[in-house]
N, C-alpha and C positions, 0 to 999 in steps of 0.2 A: 745526475740523476741524486736525489736524494736519499739521505742515509738512510728514513722511516722505509723507502719501496726499495731500494738495494736489501733489506735485510728482508721485509715479505718474500723480493724473489728468491732470495738464499735458503731465506725456512722454508719454501714450498718444494722445495728438492731434496730436502735437510733433517724431516721429523716425523715419526709417528706412522703407522700402518691404517690403512681399512681393512675391517672383517665382517664377516657374515654371523655377527654374533648376536643377542638381542631382539626386540620385536621390533619390524619396521610396518610400514605404510606395502600394505599387500602391492597397494598398483607398484608405487616407486622402486622398491629391491624385486619385484619382476622387472622393472626397466634395467636396475640396475646389474643385474643377472644377464640379461639377456644382451647388453651394450659388452660386458665384461667377455661374454661367450661368443661373441658373433664378431667382434670388430676387433682385426688384428692389426691394423690402420690406417691410419686419417689424419685428414688435415685441414686447417680453417682459417679463423679471423678470430682472433681476443681486443678486448677492451681490457684494463683493471682501473678501480679507482678504491681509493680509501672513505670508509662511510665515516659519518659522524660530522661533530662541528667543524667549519671548515679553521684554518687556521689565519689570524689576521685578517678575515674579512676576507677572503679571497675564496673562489671554491677549490676543492680538493681536485688537482691534476687529474685527467685521464689517459693514462700508459696504454697503447694500444700497440697492434702487432699480429705476426701469425703463426703459425703453429703446423710442425708435420711431425708424426712419430709411429712407430713401427716397433710390435712388442714381441721381444721384453726388452726395454730398456736404449731402443734407438729415437733419439729425435731430436727437433733443430727447434727452438723455442727462441720466437726472433724480439726483440723490442725495437719497432720504429718511431713512435712519438712519445714522449716528447724528446726524448732521450732513446740513441742506441745503444742496442746490446744485445748478445747473441751468446745464448746456455746450449750446448749442443754435447749431445753423447753418443759415440756408436757401439752401446753396447759394454765397452770396457773402463774407456775415461767420461768423465766428467771436462769440459771446456764451456769456461765463461769466459767473455769476449766483450772487453769494455772498449769501446770505441776513442772517447776520450782521452781517456788514459792512453790508448795505442797499448793494452797489456792482455795478454788470457793466463786465467788463472788453471790449471789442471788438478784435477782430485782422481782420486779411482773411484770410481763408481761402485765396485760392491756392493753391498745390502741397503745403500743408502736410497736407491732408488726404490728400493722395495719395502722400502719402511717409510715410504712420505705420503702427503697427500695427491702428490703427482703419480702416486702408481695406478689410480684410477685411469687417468690418461695411458699413462706409457710402461707401466710393469707388467710382469706376468698375472694369471688368473690365480697366482695365489693367494688372495688379499685377505689377509688373517689375523688375530689375536692380538690385536692392539688396543682396538677400539671395540664401544657399542655401539651400534646405530638404534636409531628411535625413530617414532614417527613423527615425523613434523607438517602433515598437512599439506594442504594447493595454496601456493603462493604465488599471485603474477602467473596463472596460467603453467604453474610448474608443479608435479611431486615434486616434497622435498625429504630428504632424510637429515638427523643429523648425527655426526658422528662425533662422539667423547674418546678423548687419549683414557686408557685405562693407568699409564704410564704416567706420574708422575717429572718428570722431567723432558717434557715436549714443550715443542715453540707453541703450542696452539695449543687454547680450551676447546677451543670445538670448530668444526668442517661441516657446514650444511651442503648438502647437493641438492641440484635441484634439477629437473628430469623431465622430459616432453617426451615424447616416443622412441622412448628406449634410447635416446641419447643424453648425456649429462652437457645440459644450457648456461648452467650458472652453478656457482662454487662462492662461496662465502668462508672464510678463513679468517677466524678469532684469536688475536696471540694472549700470552701473556700479559702480555701489554693493554689489555682492555680494549687492541685498535682492530676493527676488524675490515678488511677489503675485498670486497667484492670482484669475482672474474666471471665474465660473461663472451660465452662463445656462440660466434656466426659462421655463416658458410660451411657447416659441421661437414665432412666428406666422409663418408667410410670406406676403407679398403681401397682408394686408388693403389695406382700403378707407380709403383716405387721404384727407381734406380738402383743397381746392388752398391753404386760410390757416394748413394744421396747423402749419408749422416759420415762419410770423411770428412774429418777435419782438416783446413789449409789455415795454416796459425798465415794473419797478413805481413805483409812485407814490414821488416821493423819493428815488430810486435815484442814487449817485453815478454817472456815465457815463467811465470810463476808455479813452481808443484808445491801441492799441500798435500 
């Protein structure tokens, strides 16, 4: 997996927190509140692509995969193409499995999830304090919010959330290097039945385990 893509993946789970502060589009804010209040678990598919001018004249690669989550702090985020990688959390630990390296990195989940852009999907309902939400209007059939971090030591300059029907269908992540990644969510299923052992991580046979 390319270094820039890995950086975006890691940063998705380790920077900033969402807040209900500032003015925001009523439609988008209502949808956002509805999603947080009514969605305890979900699953679906995603694509991820870096926006902007392609390097070396080649189109920017598109990553794709699946996700499943249960609030608070339990999820499986699986990259299937073009490289296989799994980010999985059981509510206590975060496991990052790189199939090419056959390596598992283990981190204490702690407050990392609650202070990340991923908290909109996987965290608790207490999304506050570190971002200012401002109206971003309608674009591509979605109502958008811009979340700007108040802290200076975050990996992101701005996170934009596109909603429709009370569901986040897109996120744009602009990092401090000026790069923007677009996540799109499809086949979004709210509150599916999930097994009690759904989020238990089993270390692949022969994999190296690194604790951080």
